C-alpha positions in Angstrom: 17.3 34.6 80.6 14.0 35.4 78.9 10.6 34.1 80.0 8.4 32.2 77.6 6.5 35.4 76.7 9.7 37.0 75.3 10.0 39.2 78.4 12.7 39.3 81.0 12.4 38.9 84.7 11.6 42.3 86.3 14.8 43.9 87.6 16.9 42.8 84.7 19.0 45.3 82.8 17.6 45.7 79.3 20.1 48.0 77.8 23.9 47.9 77.6 25.7 51.0 78.8 27.7 51.6 75.6 25.1 50.6 73.0 23.6 53.3 70.8 19.9 53.3 71.3 16.9 55.0 69.6 13.3 55.4 70.9 10.1 55.4 68.7 6.9 56.2 70.5 3.5 55.6 68.8 1.8 58.3 70.7 -1.8 57.2 70.3 -1.1 53.6 71.0 1.0 54.3 74.1 -1.6 56.7 75.4 -4.3 54.1 75.1 -2.1 51.5 76.8 -1.3 53.8 79.7 -4.9 54.8 80.0 -6.1 51.2 80.1 -3.7 50.8 83.1 -5.0 54.0 84.7 -1.8 56.0 84.8 -0.3 59.0 83.0 3.2 59.0 81.6 5.9 61.5 82.6 7.8 61.7 79.3 10.8 63.5 80.9 11.1 60.6 83.4 10.7 58.1 80.7 13.6 59.5 78.7 15.8 59.9 81.8 15.2 56.2 82.6 16.4 55.1 79.2 19.3 57.6 79.0 20.6 56.4 82.4 21.1 52.9 80.9 22.4 53.5 77.4 23.8 56.0 74.9 20.5 57.5 73.6 20.9 58.7 70.0 17.4 60.0 69.2 13.8 59.8 70.6 10.9 60.2 68.2 7.3 60.8 69.2 4.5 60.4 66.6 1.0 61.7 66.8 -1.7 62.9 64.4 -3.6 66.1 65.0 -7.2 67.0 64.2 -7.1 69.6 61.4 -9.0 72.1 63.5 -6.3 71.7 66.2 -3.5 72.8 63.9 -3.6 76.4 65.1 -5.9 76.0 68.1 -4.8 76.5 71.8 -4.4 72.7 72.1 -1.7 72.6 69.4 1.1 74.0 71.7 0.4 71.2 74.2 1.9 68.6 71.8 5.2 70.5 72.0 5.8 69.3 75.5 7.7 66.1 74.4 9.9 68.2 72.1 11.0 70.4 75.1 11.8 67.2 77.0 14.2 66.0 74.4 11.9 64.3 71.8 11.6 64.8 68.1 7.9 65.4 67.4 6.5 64.0 64.1 2.9 65.1 63.4 0.5 65.4 60.5 -3.1 66.5 60.2 -5.8 63.8 60.7 -8.2 63.5 57.8 -12.0 63.8 58.1 -14.3 61.9 55.7 -17.9 60.7 55.4 -18.4 56.9 55.1 -21.0 55.1 52.9 -23.5 55.4 55.7 -23.1 59.1 55.9 -21.3 59.0 59.2 -18.5 61.5 59.9 -15.2 59.8 60.6 -11.7 60.9 61.2 -8.6 59.0 60.1 -5.1 59.6 61.5 -2.2 57.1 61.1 1.5 57.6 61.6 2.7 54.1 60.8 4.4 55.0 57.5 6.3 58.0 59.1 7.5 55.8 62.0 8.5 53.0 59.7 10.6 55.2 57.4 12.4 56.9 60.2 13.2 53.6 61.9 14.6 52.0 58.7 16.7 55.1 58.1 18.2 55.0 61.6 18.6 51.2 61.9 22.1 51.2 60.4 23.3 53.8 63.0 22.1 52.3 66.3 22.5 49.0 68.2 19.1 48.9 69.9 15.7 50.3 69.0 12.9 50.6 71.6 9.3 50.7 70.2 6.5 51.9 72.4 3.6 50.4 70.6 1.5 47.3 70.6 0.4 47.6 66.9 0.8 44.3 65.1 1.2 46.1 61.8 4.8 46.8 62.9 5.8 43.1 63.0 7.2 43.1 59.4 9.1 46.4 60.2 10.7 44.8 63.2 11.8 41.8 61.2 13.4 44.0 58.5 15.3 46.1 61.2 16.5 43.0 62.9 18.1 41.9 59.6 20.2 45.0 59.7 21.6 43.9 63.1 19.7 46.0 65.5 18.0 44.6 68.6 14.4 45.4 69.2 12.5 46.0 72.5 8.8 46.4 72.4 7.0 48.2 75.3 3.3 47.8 75.8 1.2 45.7 78.1 -0.4 42.2 78.3 -1.9 43.0 81.7 -5.2 44.2 80.2 -8.2 42.4 78.7 -7.7 42.2 75.9 -3.9 42.7 75.8 -2.8 46.0 74.2 0.1 44.4 72.4 -0.4 42.1 69.4 0.9 38.6 70.0 2.8 38.6 66.7 4.6 41.9 67.5 5.6 40.7 71.0 7.0 37.4 69.6 8.9 39.2 66.9 10.7 41.5 69.3 14.0 40.5 70.9 12.7 41.7 74.2 9.3 42.7 75.6 8.8 45.1 78.6 5.4 45.5 80.1 4.3 49.0 81.0 3.2 47.8 84.4 6.9 47.0 85.3 7.9 50.6 84.3 5.3 52.5 86.2 7.5 53.3 89.1 10.1 54.9 86.7 7.8 56.7 84.2 4.5 57.5 86.0 3.5 61.2 86.4 2.9 61.7 90.1 1.6 64.4 92.4 1.8 67.9 91.0 4.4 67.0 88.4 2.8 68.0 85.1 5.9 67.4 83.0 5.1 65.5 79.8 1.3 65.8 80.3 0.7 68.2 77.4 0.5 65.6 74.7 -2.2 63.6 76.6 -5.0 65.9 75.2 -4.0 65.5 71.6 -3.5 61.8 71.9 -6.8 61.3 73.7 -8.3 62.4 70.3 -5.8 60.5 68.2 -6.3 57.3 70.1 -10.0 57.4 69.1 -9.5 58.3 65.5 -6.5 56.1 64.6 -7.3 53.8 61.7 
């Protein structure tokens, strides 16, 4: 039974063992949410947690890169999710000067994520979106029409909440990151999945 905020009581099983499931991670948005809760995500643990409850088909991780990071020492760090079983989707962030002469950087992966999700929606039963971006609400509605269930993972435990209210209400289920910390948090000397944090620290600031 779902709560009034579209979430389920902690401890509930969110995924069916036999359902085909796909994961879509908005890297910058998830990084910002985790940082606001003061913890780092272990992406290998995250994938293991999901895989133990379902038939995982594919896991995508989206992040923009500063153009000067394309061939810099920081670039290989973004490969960490790939080696942990993720498909990395990246593109260069764009630098421009606004009307006031201020240097700004723009990097947005929404279109890439939306295209991949629509293409995969006919082949899975359940999609898990790690993002709180309200721009994805219409995408979720379209995917639901194809028959797929949608779970959104973000947090409402911050001020202001990191998840847009319209996105949370559109989803079939909502899971708060706080309730997943014991399963996905990077602890001790375990550096698995930490490589992408440096890239997304930049991307979280430049996302438009």
